[in-house]
C-alpha positions as CSV (number, residue, x, y, z in Angstrom):
1,X,-1.5,-4.2,-21.2
2,X,1.4,-6.5,-20.2
3,X,5.0,-5.6,-19.6
4,X,8.3,-6.7,-18.0
5,X,11.3,-5.3,-16.0
6,X,14.5,-5.7,-17.9
7,X,18.2,-5.0,-17.0
8,X,20.2,-4.8,-20.2
9,X,23.3,-4.0,-18.2
10,X,23.2,-7.5,-16.7
11,X,23.4,-9.3,-20.0
12,X,25.7,-9.4,-23.0
13,X,24.6,-7.0,-25.7
14,X,24.4,-9.9,-28.1
15,X,21.3,-11.2,-26.3
16,X,19.3,-7.9,-26.3
17,X,17.7,-8.3,-29.8
18,X,16.6,-11.9,-29.1
19,X,15.2,-10.9,-25.7
20,X,13.2,-8.0,-27.3
21,X,11.8,-10.3,-30.0
22,X,10.7,-12.9,-27.5
23,X,9.1,-10.2,-25.3
24,X,6.9,-9.1,-28.2
25,X,6.1,-12.7,-29.1
26,X,5.0,-13.2,-25.5
27,X,2.6,-10.3,-25.9
28,X,4.5,-7.8,-23.8
29,X,4.2,-4.1,-24.7
30,X,6.1,-2.2,-22.0
31,X,9.7,-2.6,-20.7
32,X,10.9,-0.9,-17.6
33,X,14.7,-0.2,-17.5
34,X,17.3,1.9,-15.8
35,X,16.3,2.1,-12.1
36,X,19.5,0.7,-10.8
37,X,21.9,1.7,-13.5
38,X,23.6,4.8,-12.0
39,X,27.1,3.4,-11.6
40,X,27.0,2.1,-15.2
41,X,25.8,5.4,-16.6
42,X,28.0,7.7,-14.5
43,X,31.0,5.6,-13.4
44,X,32.8,8.7,-12.1
45,X,31.6,12.1,-11.1
46,X,30.4,13.9,-14.2
47,X,31.6,11.2,-16.6
48,X,28.6,9.8,-18.5
49,X,28.5,6.6,-20.6
50,X,25.0,6.6,-22.0
51,X,25.9,4.9,-25.3
52,X,25.1,1.4,-24.0
53,X,21.7,2.6,-22.7
54,X,21.0,4.4,-25.9
55,X,21.6,1.2,-27.8
56,X,19.4,-0.8,-25.4
57,X,16.5,1.7,-25.9
58,X,16.9,1.4,-29.7
59,X,16.9,-2.4,-29.7
60,X,13.8,-2.5,-27.6
61,X,12.0,0.1,-29.6
62,X,12.9,-1.6,-32.9
63,X,11.1,-4.7,-31.7
64,X,7.9,-2.6,-31.1
65,X,8.3,-2.3,-27.3
66,X,7.6,0.9,-25.4
67,X,10.2,1.9,-22.8
68,X,9.5,3.1,-19.2
69,X,12.7,5.0,-18.2
70,X,13.5,5.3,-14.5
71,X,15.6,7.8,-12.5
72,X,18.4,5.7,-10.9
73,X,18.3,7.4,-7.5
74,X,17.6,4.3,-5.4
75,X,21.2,3.2,-5.7
76,X,23.7,6.1,-5.3
77,X,27.2,4.9,-6.5
78,X,30.2,4.4,-4.3
79,X,32.1,7.4,-5.7
80,X,29.2,9.6,-4.6
81,X,29.2,8.2,-1.1
82,X,32.9,8.6,-0.8
83,X,32.6,12.2,-1.9
84,X,29.7,13.0,0.5
85,X,29.6,10.5,3.4
86,X,26.7,12.4,4.9
87,X,24.5,10.9,2.3
88,X,24.3,7.7,4.3
89,X,21.4,7.5,6.7
90,X,21.7,6.7,10.4
91,X,19.7,3.9,11.9
92,X,17.2,5.2,14.4
93,X,17.3,2.0,16.5
94,X,21.0,1.8,16.9
95,X,22.5,5.2,16.0
96,X,24.9,3.6,13.6
97,X,25.5,4.6,10.0
98,X,23.7,2.4,7.5
99,X,26.5,1.8,5.0
100,X,27.1,1.3,1.3
101,X,26.7,-2.2,-0.1
102,X,23.0,-2.7,-0.9
103,X,20.4,-0.1,-2.0
104,X,18.4,2.8,-0.7
105,X,21.5,4.0,1.2
106,X,20.5,7.6,1.4
107,X,19.2,10.2,3.8
108,X,16.3,12.3,2.7
109,X,17.7,15.2,4.8
110,X,21.1,15.2,3.1
111,X,21.3,18.3,0.9
112,X,24.3,16.7,-0.9
113,X,22.2,13.8,-1.9
114,X,19.2,15.9,-2.9
115,X,21.4,17.9,-5.2
116,X,23.0,14.8,-6.7
117,X,19.7,13.0,-7.2
118,X,18.1,16.0,-8.9
119,X,21.2,16.4,-11.1
120,X,21.2,12.8,-12.4
121,X,17.4,13.0,-12.8
122,X,17.8,16.1,-15.0
123,X,20.6,14.4,-17.0
124,X,18.3,11.4,-17.7
125,X,15.3,13.6,-18.4
126,X,17.2,15.8,-20.9
127,X,18.7,12.8,-22.7
128,X,15.5,10.7,-23.0
129,X,12.7,13.2,-22.4
130,X,11.6,13.5,-26.0
131,X,12.8,10.1,-27.2
132,X,10.0,8.5,-29.2
133,X,10.6,5.2,-27.6
134,X,10.0,6.5,-24.1
135,X,6.3,6.3,-23.1
136,X,6.7,7.3,-19.5
137,X,8.9,7.5,-16.4
138,X,9.2,5.8,-13.0
139,X,10.7,7.9,-10.3
140,X,13.3,6.2,-8.0
141,X,12.3,2.7,-6.9
142,X,10.1,1.6,-4.0
143,X,10.8,4.9,-2.3
144,X,11.3,4.7,1.5
145,X,11.2,0.9,1.7
146,X,13.7,-0.9,4.0
147,X,12.8,1.5,6.8
148,X,14.5,4.4,5.0
149,X,12.0,7.2,5.6
150,X,13.5,8.0,9.0
151,X,17.1,8.8,9.7
152,X,18.9,9.7,13.0
153,X,21.5,11.8,11.3
154,X,22.7,15.3,12.3
155,X,21.3,16.5,9.0
156,X,17.9,15.1,10.0
157,X,18.1,16.7,13.4
158,X,18.9,20.1,12.0
159,X,16.2,19.8,9.4
160,X,13.7,18.7,12.0
161,X,14.5,21.7,14.2
162,X,13.8,24.0,11.3
163,X,10.6,22.2,10.5
164,X,9.4,22.6,14.1
165,X,10.3,26.3,14.1
166,X,8.4,26.8,10.9
167,X,5.3,25.0,12.2
168,X,5.2,26.4,15.8
169,X,6.8,29.8,15.4
170,X,7.6,30.0,19.2
171,X,9.1,27.4,21.5
172,X,6.3,28.1,24.0
173,X,3.8,27.0,21.4
174,X,5.7,23.8,20.8
175,X,6.0,23.1,24.5
176,X,2.3,23.6,25.0
177,X,1.3,21.5,22.0
178,X,3.5,18.6,22.9
179,X,2.9,18.8,26.6
180,X,6.7,18.8,27.4
181,X,6.0,19.7,31.1
182,X,5.6,15.9,31.5
183,X,8.9,14.3,32.7
184,X,10.6,17.8,32.6
185,X,11.1,17.8,28.9
186,X,10.5,21.5,28.3
187,X,12.7,23.2,25.7
188,X,14.1,26.7,25.8
189,X,14.7,27.1,22.1
190,X,14.4,25.1,18.9
191,X,18.1,24.2,18.7
192,X,17.7,22.1,21.8
193,X,15.2,19.7,20.1
194,X,16.6,16.2,19.7
195,X,15.2,13.5,17.5
196,X,12.8,11.2,19.4
197,X,15.2,8.2,19.2
198,X,17.7,6.2,21.3
199,X,16.2,7.4,24.6
200,X,16.1,5.3,27.8
201,X,12.4,4.4,27.4
202,X,9.6,5.7,25.2
203,X,9.9,9.2,23.9
204,X,7.1,11.7,23.9
205,X,4.3,10.6,21.5
206,X,3.6,14.1,20.2
207,X,7.3,14.5,19.5
208,X,7.3,11.2,17.7
209,X,4.3,12.1,15.6
210,X,5.8,15.4,14.5
211,X,9.0,13.6,13.6
212,X,7.1,11.2,11.4
213,X,5.2,14.1,9.8
214,X,8.5,15.8,9.2
215,X,10.1,12.7,7.7
216,X,7.1,12.2,5.5
217,X,7.4,15.8,4.3
218,X,11.1,15.2,3.4
219,X,10.2,12.2,1.3
220,X,7.4,14.1,-0.5
221,X,9.5,17.1,-1.2
222,X,12.3,15.0,-2.6
223,X,9.8,13.1,-4.8
224,X,7.9,16.2,-6.0
225,X,11.1,18.0,-7.1
226,X,12.1,14.9,-9.2
227,X,8.7,14.8,-10.8
228,X,9.0,18.6,-11.6
229,X,12.3,18.0,-13.4
230,X,10.9,15.1,-15.5
231,X,7.9,17.1,-16.5
232,X,10.0,20.1,-17.5
233,X,12.1,18.0,-19.9
234,X,9.7,15.2,-20.9
235,X,6.3,16.6,-21.7
236,X,3.4,14.4,-22.7
237,X,4.8,11.3,-20.9
238,X,3.4,9.7,-17.9
239,X,5.2,9.8,-14.5
240,X,4.5,7.1,-12.0
241,X,6.2,5.5,-8.9
242,X,6.1,2.0,-7.7
243,X,5.6,1.7,-4.0
244,X,3.9,-0.5,-1.4
245,X,0.9,1.2,0.2
246,X,0.3,2.0,2.9
247,X,2.4,0.8,5.8
248,X,5.8,0.3,4.2
249,X,6.5,3.8,3.1
250,X,6.0,5.5,6.5
251,X,5.0,8.4,4.4
252,X,1.7,10.2,3.5
253,X,0.7,8.1,0.5
254,X,-1.9,10.5,-0.8
255,X,0.7,13.4,-0.7
256,X,3.3,11.2,-2.4
257,X,0.9,10.4,-5.2
258,X,-0.6,13.9,-5.7
259,X,1.6,14.9,-8.6
260,X,1.9,11.5,-10.3
261,X,-0.2,10.5,-13.3
262,X,-1.0,7.3,-11.6
263,X,0.4,5.0,-8.9
264,X,2.2,1.7,-9.5
265,X,2.3,-1.2,-7.1
266,X,4.8,-4.1,-6.8
267,X,2.8,-7.2,-6.2
268,X,4.5,-10.0,-4.3
269,X,1.6,-12.0,-2.8
270,X,3.7,-14.8,-1.4
271,X,6.7,-12.9,-0.2
272,X,4.6,-10.3,1.5
273,X,2.0,-12.8,2.8
274,X,4.8,-14.6,4.6
275,X,5.6,-11.4,6.4
276,X,2.1,-10.1,7.0
277,X,0.7,-13.4,8.3
278,X,3.9,-14.5,10.1
279,X,2.1,-14.9,13.5
280,X,-0.8,-17.0,12.2
281,X,-0.7,-20.7,13.2
282,X,0.3,-23.2,10.5
283,X,-3.2,-24.5,10.0
284,X,-4.4,-21.1,9.0
285,X,-1.3,-20.1,6.9
286,X,-0.6,-23.4,5.0
287,X,-3.6,-23.4,2.7
288,X,-2.4,-20.0,1.3
289,X,1.3,-20.7,1.4
290,X,1.5,-20.9,-2.4
291,X,-1.4,-18.7,-3.3
292,X,-1.5,-15.8,-0.8
293,X,-4.6,-15.0,1.2
294,X,-7.6,-14.4,-1.1
295,X,-7.9,-10.8,0.0
296,X,-4.3,-9.9,0.5
297,X,-3.3,-8.9,-3.1
298,X,-6.6,-7.1,-3.7
299,X,-6.1,-5.2,-0.4
300,X,-3.1,-3.5,-1.9
301,X,-4.7,-3.2,-5.3
302,X,-7.7,-1.3,-3.9
303,X,-5.4,0.9,-1.8
304,X,-3.3,1.7,-4.9
305,X,-6.4,2.6,-6.8
306,X,-7.5,4.8,-3.9
307,X,-4.2,6.5,-3.5
308,X,-4.0,7.0,-7.2
309,X,-7.7,8.3,-7.3
310,X,-7.8,6.5,-10.6
311,X,-6.6,3.3,-12.1
312,X,-3.1,2.0,-11.4
313,X,-0.3,-0.2,-12.8
314,X,1.4,-3.3,-11.4
315,X,5.1,-2.5,-12.1
316,X,6.4,-5.7,-10.6
317,X,4.4,-8.9,-10.6
318,X,5.9,-12.0,-8.8
319,X,6.4,-14.8,-11.4
320,X,7.9,-17.4,-9.1
321,X,9.7,-17.8,-5.8
322,X,11.3,-14.6,-4.4
323,X,14.5,-14.4,-2.3
324,X,13.7,-11.9,0.5
325,X,10.9,-13.2,2.6
326,X,11.2,-15.4,5.7
327,X,10.3,-18.4,3.5
328,X,10.0,-18.4,-0.3
329,X,7.6,-21.0,-1.7
330,X,6.8,-21.3,-5.4
331,X,3.3,-20.2,-6.6
332,X,0.7,-22.9,-7.3
333,X,0.2,-23.6,-11.0
334,X,-2.2,-20.9,-12.3
335,X,-1.6,-18.3,-9.7
336,X,0.5,-16.0,-11.9
337,X,-2.4,-15.8,-14.2
338,X,-4.9,-15.4,-11.4
339,X,-2.9,-12.6,-9.7
340,X,-2.7,-10.8,-13.1
341,X,-6.4,-11.1,-13.8
342,X,-7.2,-10.0,-10.2
343,X,-5.1,-6.9,-10.6
344,X,-6.9,-6.0,-13.8
345,X,-10.3,-6.7,-12.2
346,X,-9.4,-4.3,-9.3
347,X,-8.4,-1.4,-11.6
348,X,-5.0,-2.1,-13.0
349,X,-4.3,-0.9,-16.6
350,X,-1.1,-2.8,-17.0
351,X,0.7,-5.7,-15.4
352,X,4.5,-5.9,-15.7
353,X,6.4,-9.0,-14.6
354,X,9.5,-8.9,-12.5
355,X,11.9,-9.8,-14.1
356,X,12.6,-11.0,-17.6
357,X,15.5,-13.3,-16.7
358,X,16.7,-14.6,-13.3
359,X,20.0,-13.0,-12.4
360,X,22.9,-15.4,-12.0
361,X,24.7,-13.2,-9.5
362,X,24.2,-10.8,-6.5
363,X,21.5,-10.5,-3.9
364,X,18.5,-11.5,-6.0
365,X,20.0,-14.5,-7.8
366,X,17.4,-16.7,-6.0
367,X,14.5,-14.5,-7.3
368,X,12.7,-16.1,-10.1
369,X,12.1,-14.5,-13.5
370,X,10.0,-15.1,-16.6
371,X,13.1,-17.0,-17.9
372,X,15.7,-18.9,-15.9
373,X,19.3,-17.8,-15.9
374,X,20.2,-20.4,-18.5
375,X,17.6,-18.6,-20.8
376,X,15.1,-21.5,-20.6
377,X,11.4,-20.5,-20.1
378,X,10.3,-20.6,-16.4
379,X,6.9,-21.9,-15.3
380,X,5.3,-18.4,-15.5
381,X,5.9,-18.2,-19.3
382,X,2.9,-20.4,-20.2
383,X,0.7,-18.5,-17.8
384,X,1.7,-15.1,-19.4
385,X,0.9,-16.6,-22.8
386,X,-2.5,-17.6,-21.4
387,X,-3.0,-14.1,-20.2
388,X,-2.0,-12.6,-23.6
389,X,-4.6,-14.8,-25.4
390,X,-7.4,-14.2,-22.8
391,X,-7.0,-10.5,-22.9
392,X,-7.5,-10.5,-26.6
393,X,-10.4,-13.0,-26.5
394,X,-12.3,-11.2,-23.8
395,X,-11.8,-7.8,-25.3
396,X,-10.8,-6.4,-21.9
397,X,-11.3,-2.6,-21.7
398,X,-9.1,-0.6,-19.4
399,X,-11.6,2.3,-19.6
400,X,-14.0,0.3,-17.5
401,X,-14.2,1.7,-14.0
402,X,-14.3,-0.1,-10.7
403,X,-17.5,1.3,-9.1
404,X,-17.8,0.9,-5.3
405,X,-20.6,1.9,-3.0
406,X,-18.4,1.1,0.0
407,X,-15.3,3.0,1.2
408,X,-12.7,2.4,3.9
409,X,-11.2,5.6,5.4
410,X,-7.5,5.1,5.7
411,X,-4.3,7.1,6.0
412,X,-0.8,7.0,7.3
413,X,-1.6,9.2,10.2
414,X,-3.8,6.4,11.6
415,X,-0.9,4.0,11.3
416,X,1.6,6.3,13.0
417,X,-0.7,6.9,16.0
418,X,-1.2,3.1,16.6
419,X,2.5,2.4,16.1
420,X,3.6,5.1,18.5
421,X,1.0,4.3,21.2
422,X,0.8,0.5,21.0
423,X,-1.1,0.0,24.2
424,X,-1.3,-3.7,23.1
425,X,1.2,-5.9,21.5
426,X,-1.7,-7.5,19.7
427,X,-3.1,-4.4,18.1
428,X,-1.7,-3.9,14.6
429,X,-3.4,-1.1,12.6
430,X,-2.9,-2.8,9.2
431,X,-4.2,-6.2,10.5
432,X,-7.3,-4.5,11.9
433,X,-8.0,-2.7,8.7
434,X,-7.4,-5.8,6.7
435,X,-10.0,-7.8,8.7
436,X,-12.6,-5.1,8.0
437,X,-11.7,-5.2,4.3
438,X,-11.7,-9.0,4.2
439,X,-15.2,-9.1,5.7
440,X,-16.5,-6.8,3.0
441,X,-14.8,-8.7,0.2
442,X,-16.3,-12.0,1.4
443,X,-19.6,-10.4,0.7
444,X,-18.6,-9.7,-2.9
445,X,-18.4,-6.0,-2.3
446,X,-16.0,-3.6,-4.2
447,X,-14.2,-1.4,-1.8
448,X,-12.5,2.0,-2.3
449,X,-9.9,3.3,0.0
450,X,-10.2,7.0,0.7
451,X,-8.6,9.7,2.9
452,X,-10.6,12.0,5.1
453,X,-10.1,14.7,2.4
454,X,-11.8,12.7,-0.3
455,X,-15.4,13.2,-1.6
456,X,-17.7,10.7,0.0
457,X,-20.9,11.6,-1.9
458,X,-20.9,8.4,-4.0
459,X,-20.8,6.0,-1.1
460,X,-23.6,4.3,0.8
461,X,-21.4,2.8,3.5
462,X,-18.2,4.4,4.8
463,X,-16.1,2.4,7.2
464,X,-13.3,3.7,9.4
465,X,-11.6,0.8,11.2
466,X,-9.1,3.0,13.0
467,X,-9.3,6.8,12.8
468,X,-7.8,8.1,16.0
469,X,-7.3,11.7,14.8
470,X,-10.4,13.2,13.2
471,X,-10.7,16.8,12.1
472,X,-13.8,18.9,12.1
473,X,-14.0,19.2,8.3
474,X,-14.4,15.4,8.0
475,X,-17.1,15.3,10.7
476,X,-19.0,18.0,8.9
477,X,-18.7,16.0,5.7
478,X,-20.2,13.0,7.5
479,X,-23.1,15.2,8.8
480,X,-23.9,16.3,5.3
481,X,-23.8,12.8,3.9
482,X,-26.6,10.2,3.5
483,X,-24.2,7.3,3.9
484,X,-24.0,5.1,6.9
485,X,-20.8,5.4,8.9
486,X,-19.1,2.6,10.9
487,X,-16.3,3.6,13.2
488,X,-13.9,1.1,14.8
489,X,-12.3,1.3,18.3
490,X,-9.8,4.1,19.0
491,X,-11.6,6.4,16.5
492,X,-11.6,10.1,17.6
493,X,-9.6,9.4,20.7
494,X,-6.7,11.8,20.0
495,X,-6.2,15.5,19.2
496,X,-4.0,16.5,16.3
497,X,-1.2,17.1,18.9
498,X,-1.6,13.5,20.2
499,X,-3.4,14.3,23.4
500,X,-6.5,12.7,24.7
501,X,-9.7,14.1,23.3
502,X,-10.8,16.7,26.0
503,X,-14.4,15.5,26.0
504,X,-13.3,11.8,26.0
505,X,-13.2,9.5,22.9
506,X,-14.6,9.4,20.3
507,X,-13.9,13.1,20.5
508,X,-15.5,15.0,17.6
509,X,-17.4,11.9,16.5
510,X,-19.6,12.5,19.5
511,X,-21.5,15.0,17.3
512,X,-22.4,12.0,15.1
513,X,-23.2,9.6,17.9
514,X,-23.4,10.9,21.5
515,X,-21.3,8.3,23.4
516,X,-18.2,8.4,25.6
517,X,-15.4,5.9,26.0
518,X,-14.9,5.7,29.8
519,X,-12.0,3.3,29.8
520,X,-9.9,1.1,27.5
521,X,-8.5,-2.3,28.3
522,X,-6.3,-4.5,26.1
523,X,-6.2,-8.2,26.6
524,X,-4.1,-11.1,25.3
525,X,-5.4,-12.6,22.1
526,X,-5.7,-16.0,23.8
527,X,-7.9,-14.5,26.5
528,X,-10.8,-13.4,24.2
529,X,-14.3,-13.1,25.6
530,X,-17.8,-13.3,24.1
531,X,-19.7,-10.7,22.1
532,X,-23.5,-11.2,21.5
533,X,-25.0,-10.0,18.2
534,X,-28.3,-11.0,16.6
535,X,-28.6,-13.9,19.1
536,X,-25.2,-15.4,18.1
537,X,-21.9,-15.4,20.0
538,X,-18.8,-13.9,18.5
539,X,-15.4,-12.8,19.8
540,X,-14.4,-9.7,21.7
541,X,-10.6,-9.7,21.8
542,X,-7.4,-7.6,22.3
543,X,-9.0,-4.2,22.5
544,X,-12.2,-3.4,24.5
545,X,-13.8,0.0,25.4
546,X,-16.3,0.7,28.1
547,X,-19.0,3.0,26.8
548,X,-21.4,5.5,28.2
549,X,-24.4,5.9,25.9
550,X,-27.3,8.3,25.7
551,X,-30.9,7.2,26.0
552,X,-31.5,7.4,22.3
553,X,-28.5,5.2,21.4
554,X,-29.3,1.7,20.4
555,X,-27.2,-1.2,21.6
556,X,-26.8,-3.7,18.8
557,X,-24.1,-5.9,20.3
558,X,-23.1,-6.6,23.9
559,X,-20.1,-7.9,25.8
560,X,-20.5,-11.1,27.8
561,X,-21.5,-9.1,30.9
562,X,-24.4,-7.3,29.1
563,X,-22.7,-4.0,28.7
564,X,-22.7,-2.2,25.2
565,X,-20.0,-3.3,22.7
566,X,-21.5,-2.0,19.4
567,X,-23.9,0.9,19.4
568,X,-25.8,2.9,16.8
569,X,-27.7,6.2,16.5
570,X,-29.3,7.2,13.2
571,X,-26.7,6.6,10.4
572,X,-23.6,6.0,12.7
573,X,-22.4,2.8,14.2
574,X,-19.6,2.6,16.7
575,X,-17.7,-0.7,17.4
576,X,-16.0,-0.6,20.8
577,X,-14.0,-3.8,20.5
578,X,-11.9,-5.8,18.1
579,X,-13.9,-8.9,17.1
580,X,-13.7,-11.7,14.6
581,X,-14.2,-11.6,10.8
582,X,-17.4,-13.7,11.1
583,X,-19.0,-10.9,13.2
584,X,-17.9,-8.2,10.8
585,X,-19.4,-10.2,7.9
586,X,-22.8,-10.4,9.6
587,X,-22.8,-6.8,10.6
588,X,-21.9,-5.6,7.1
589,X,-24.3,-8.0,5.4
590,X,-27.1,-6.5,7.5
591,X,-26.1,-2.9,6.9
592,X,-25.8,-3.6,3.2
593,X,-29.2,-5.1,3.0
594,X,-30.6,-2.1,4.8
595,X,-28.8,0.3,2.4
596,X,-29.8,-1.7,-0.7
597,X,-26.3,-2.6,-1.5
598,X,-26.2,-6.0,-3.4
599,X,-24.1,-8.6,-1.7
600,X,-23.2,-12.2,-2.5
601,X,-22.2,-14.5,0.3
602,X,-19.3,-16.3,-1.3
603,X,-17.9,-19.7,-0.5
604,X,-14.6,-19.8,1.4
605,X,-11.7,-18.8,-0.8
606,X,-14.0,-17.6,-3.7
607,X,-13.9,-13.9,-4.5
608,X,-15.7,-11.6,-6.9
609,X,-15.3,-8.0,-8.0
610,X,-17.1,-5.9,-10.6
611,X,-15.2,-3.7,-13.1
612,X,-17.4,-2.1,-15.8
613,X,-20.1,-4.4,-16.8
614,X,-18.3,-7.6,-15.8
615,X,-17.9,-9.6,-12.7
616,X,-14.5,-11.3,-12.2
617,X,-14.5,-14.4,-10.1
618,X,-11.4,-16.0,-8.5
619,X,-11.0,-19.4,-6.9
620,X,-8.1,-19.4,-4.4
621,X,-9.0,-23.0,-3.3
622,X,-7.1,-26.1,-4.3
623,X,-10.4,-27.7,-5.2
624,X,-13.3,-27.0,-7.6
625,X,-15.8,-24.4,-6.4
626,X,-19.2,-23.3,-7.8
627,X,-20.1,-19.6,-8.0
628,X,-23.5,-19.3,-6.2
629,X,-25.1,-16.6,-8.4
630,X,-24.6,-17.5,-12.1
631,X,-27.9,-15.8,-13.0
632,X,-26.2,-12.4,-12.6
633,X,-25.1,-12.7,-16.3
634,X,-23.4,-14.7,-19.0
635,X,-20.0,-16.2,-18.7
636,X,-17.5,-15.0,-21.4
637,X,-14.6,-16.8,-19.8
638,X,-14.9,-20.0,-17.8
639,X,-18.1,-21.1,-16.1
640,X,-19.9,-21.2,-12.8
641,X,-17.7,-24.2,-11.9
642,X,-14.1,-23.0,-11.3
643,X,-11.2,-25.4,-11.2
644,X,-8.6,-24.9,-8.5
645,X,-6.8,-21.5,-8.9
646,X,-9.0,-20.6,-11.8
647,X,-10.6,-17.4,-13.1
648,X,-14.0,-16.8,-14.6
649,X,-15.6,-13.6,-16.1
650,X,-19.3,-13.0,-16.1
651,X,-20.8,-10.3,-18.4
652,X,-23.5,-8.8,-16.2
653,X,-27.2,-8.6,-17.2
654,X,-28.1,-4.9,-17.9
């Protein structure tokens, strides 16, 4: 259940056998290779030099390792760019060509690149598709990262015009849907349509939303065709892709995952925490500087499991300092082990470490590996050995499911709307969703992430922190459910064409709870006001809605001026303001108690999740902590007293 990312092309062939032997001794089973090897495999157009890669596969296989082969399409070689310059994308913020010299330098709307990418994928799939050492495939690498979903190229504009014509059929229909009469933006034909970039001020939100839908469709089409080729030539092997849900891809993650066997995630809790929590004051950030926030890694684990609709893999696990964040601290001793166990507890079937050996050259030379560039063992080595031994001793079973009674409704569409129509510099869709998630996790609750298309019958509590566009099918699904629904502010406020709900927000959700949003104000985060709930004061901040309610609607929380802030009718609750995590914890604790969902109020920085018949407990604090409910079962690893950055496993009483 452990693996590693390896780059045989970076090292003398004389080292390969010793590397493979050490990998097996460390307890590793899987090795991912090939994702950046295009120029080494095809140094010139149509000239293939696979012999070195053949030998690498044989060496790894001979040591008892299983190989995950990758399509090398994330790094098109220089000769291909010189042959077809239109492969390079155009930056949507500057209008300049994003040149050769790093990675992901391709435009999803370039037919020349599409053809070349499918060709090299087919060459790889034919050569290794039935090789006994190949257990599965990874497509591309971190598709669409580095803001590469969108391109401002002529190819993208022509493809977008065709996409619009196919969707709307007539230009009048498009003009009506978008509302182009505003600011005299009406089009006479589809060939007039520009990309919604590089304008004097903001471009039309409906135009922007369709451009994002189009760009997402381009990525999904590219990816699906690659999967189709691999399956044709490599039957009975898994196909996965490693990406960062949800926000980084700017692509419909559920559509992207639809034809995969499972989703993989690249877990960098420190590097990504430094970006995600960049605006937090030092006193909040510093305690987690070398651990990551207790809910941050699991937030992505649970999203990956939700997008996958099954278990997932960690294809890259941070083993030490990285090179690409604003700041790059080292992990606290024990955190590589903790992150690994946390991934397994939240539904991972495999954890692969990135990378085997630190590269002595190029852009990632400051990125740590399992080994240092002088071939000595890095700090993570001992923790991986620890993991190897514990996995055997605890008889961990990957067939055990993560069973959640709580779901968060999410999707890239929500993100797009809140990015296009900011309305507040302090409103960040991902931050809002994370706070709801963190509140649930601090109650020891397992959480599934679902789309509006998913089955909700298994859940008792369904939470939608931000769902601005709601369709009738989802609302009907809610009506037929016995679950309790919690909707956050902005929910139901837009039509599918990005207009205001004609009957006022929350639009179609009014059939679940008969309220109306009369006005919206956004306020600076340092100008927060009070919110009263259960005789306690909490925060109302950043986003506030004025509600009109019916006589049967209960007010369960009020603004400082006595007007309704959180309301409920039957099995639907609507939250009209952003608030603090402490309020959300109390609200969800009360709802869980009402719904007979078991909760555990955990100490700060202690977390728990159930997988199968076990509870996994994690101490993110730099001091010993005690798990408050040891009577839940018997400890099979560790005890109720957890050392700093420690893990315990509790076999639950039946």
